[in-house]
C-alpha positions in Angstrom: 97.3 81.3 108.6 95.4 80.7 105.4 94.8 77.3 104.0 95.5 77.8 100.2 94.8 74.9 97.9 95.0 74.1 94.2 92.8 71.4 92.7 92.2 70.1 89.2 89.1 68.3 88.2 85.9 68.6 86.1 82.9 70.9 86.6 80.2 68.6 87.9 77.5 71.2 87.5 76.7 74.2 85.4 77.8 77.5 87.1 75.0 78.9 89.3 75.0 82.7 89.6 73.4 84.9 92.2 73.3 88.7 91.6 72.0 91.4 93.8 72.6 95.1 94.4 76.3 95.5 94.7 77.3 91.8 94.6 77.8 89.0 92.1 78.4 85.4 93.3 79.1 82.2 91.3 79.3 78.6 92.6 79.8 75.2 91.1 80.8 71.7 92.1 84.3 70.4 91.2 84.7 66.6 90.8 88.3 65.3 91.4 88.8 61.7 90.3 92.3 60.3 90.8 93.6 57.6 88.5 95.1 54.6 90.3 97.0 51.6 89.1 95.9 48.1 90.1 96.9 44.7 89.0 94.4 44.8 86.2 95.6 48.2 85.0 94.6 51.9 85.4 91.2 52.7 86.8 89.3 55.6 88.4 89.2 55.9 92.1 86.2 57.4 93.9 85.4 61.0 93.0 85.7 63.7 95.6 83.2 66.5 95.2 84.2 70.0 96.4 82.0 73.1 96.3 83.7 76.2 94.7 82.5 79.8 95.1 83.7 83.0 93.6 82.6 86.6 93.6 82.8 89.9 91.7 84.7 89.9 88.4 85.9 86.3 88.7 82.3 85.1 89.2 81.3 86.9 86.0 84.2 85.4 84.0 83.5 81.9 85.3 79.9 82.2 84.2 81.0 83.2 80.7 83.8 80.7 80.4 83.0 77.4 82.1 80.4 74.7 81.5 79.6 71.4 83.0 82.2 68.8 82.2 85.1 71.3 81.5 88.5 70.4 83.0 89.6 73.2 85.3 92.2 74.2 87.8 91.0 76.1 90.9 93.2 78.0 93.4 91.8 79.5 96.5 91.2 79.4 100.3 89.8 76.3 101.9 86.8 77.2 104.0 84.4 75.2 106.2 80.8 76.4 106.5 78.7 75.2 109.4 74.9 75.4 109.9 72.0 73.7 111.5 69.5 72.1 109.1 65.7 72.1 109.4 65.8 68.9 111.4 68.1 70.5 113.9 71.2 68.5 112.8 74.6 70.2 112.8 76.0 70.2 109.3 79.4 71.2 107.8 80.6 71.6 104.3 84.1 72.3 103.1 84.5 74.4 100.0 87.0 76.6 98.2 86.7 80.4 97.9 88.4 80.7 94.6 91.0 83.4 93.8 91.9 81.9 90.4 90.1 79.5 88.0 91.1 78.4 84.5 90.9 75.6 82.0 93.3 72.7 82.6 95.5 73.0 79.5 97.0 69.5 80.0 93.6 68.2 78.8 92.9 70.6 75.9 93.3 74.0 74.5 91.7 77.3 75.3 91.5 80.8 73.9 92.0 83.8 76.3 89.8 86.8 75.7 90.6 89.8 77.9 87.5 91.2 79.7 86.4 94.7 79.0 88.0 97.3 81.3 85.8 98.9 83.9 84.3 102.2 82.8 85.1 104.0 86.1 88.3 106.1 85.9 88.6 105.7 82.2 90.5 108.6 80.6 89.8 108.8 76.9 90.3 105.1 76.5 88.4 102.7 74.3 86.3 100.0 75.8 85.1 96.9 74.0 83.1 93.7 74.4 84.0 90.4 72.9 81.7 87.6 71.6 82.9 84.6 73.8 82.1 82.1 71.1 84.0 83.7 68.2 86.5 85.9 70.1 85.5 88.8 67.8 85.0 92.3 69.0 81.3 93.0 68.8 81.1 96.5 70.3 83.6 99.3 70.7 83.0 102.6 72.4 85.4 105.5 72.8 85.1 108.1 75.5 86.8 110.7 73.4 85.2 110.6 69.9 88.3 112.3 68.3 90.5 109.5 69.5 89.3 107.0 66.8 87.4 107.5 63.6 85.7 104.1 63.0 84.7 105.0 59.5 88.2 105.8 58.3 90.6 103.7 60.4 90.4 99.9 60.4 90.0 98.5 63.9 93.2 96.7 65.0 91.9 94.4 67.9 95.4 93.5 69.0 96.1 97.1 69.9 93.0 97.2 72.1 93.8 93.9 73.7 97.3 94.9 74.4 96.2 98.1 76.3 
C-alpha cells in the first residue's frame, strides 16, 4: 500500500538539480507553517520541513518554474530513507517523492506554459520552446519544412499550444 500525501507550503530553498547520463533529479525543502488561533489572535505555529524529490521531466519543470519562497502544493509518495552517518549513527529522513508539483493558487496567480513535446516519435509536428519569463515562443522548428512557411504565415502560438 502506498502512502500518498498532499502538502502545501513554501519552498525553503532553491531547487537543487543533479544530472547524469540518463537521469535528471531535483530536490528542495518544503516549509509547512500552520496558522493557529490563540487568545491574543492568529499566529504561526512551528514550521515542519519536508524534503521533496522529483525526477525526469517533472524535475526539469520544477527547476524552470519554482524559486525559494514560492507557495506550492506537492503531491507524492511518502518515503523514509535510512543511512549510517560518518560517526556510525543510524539516521532516517522522511521525504516526498513528488508526482505533481504546482504553485498554490490560493496565494497568487501563475501562468501555465506547456513544455516542448519530446522529439522522439514526432511525425511532421512542430516543436517549440518558450521563454519562461515572458511566455513568448522563442524557437520553432518543424520536422517537415513544407508544413509551415514561417516567412508567409504568421505564427499562431495558440494552435501550437493546443496541439
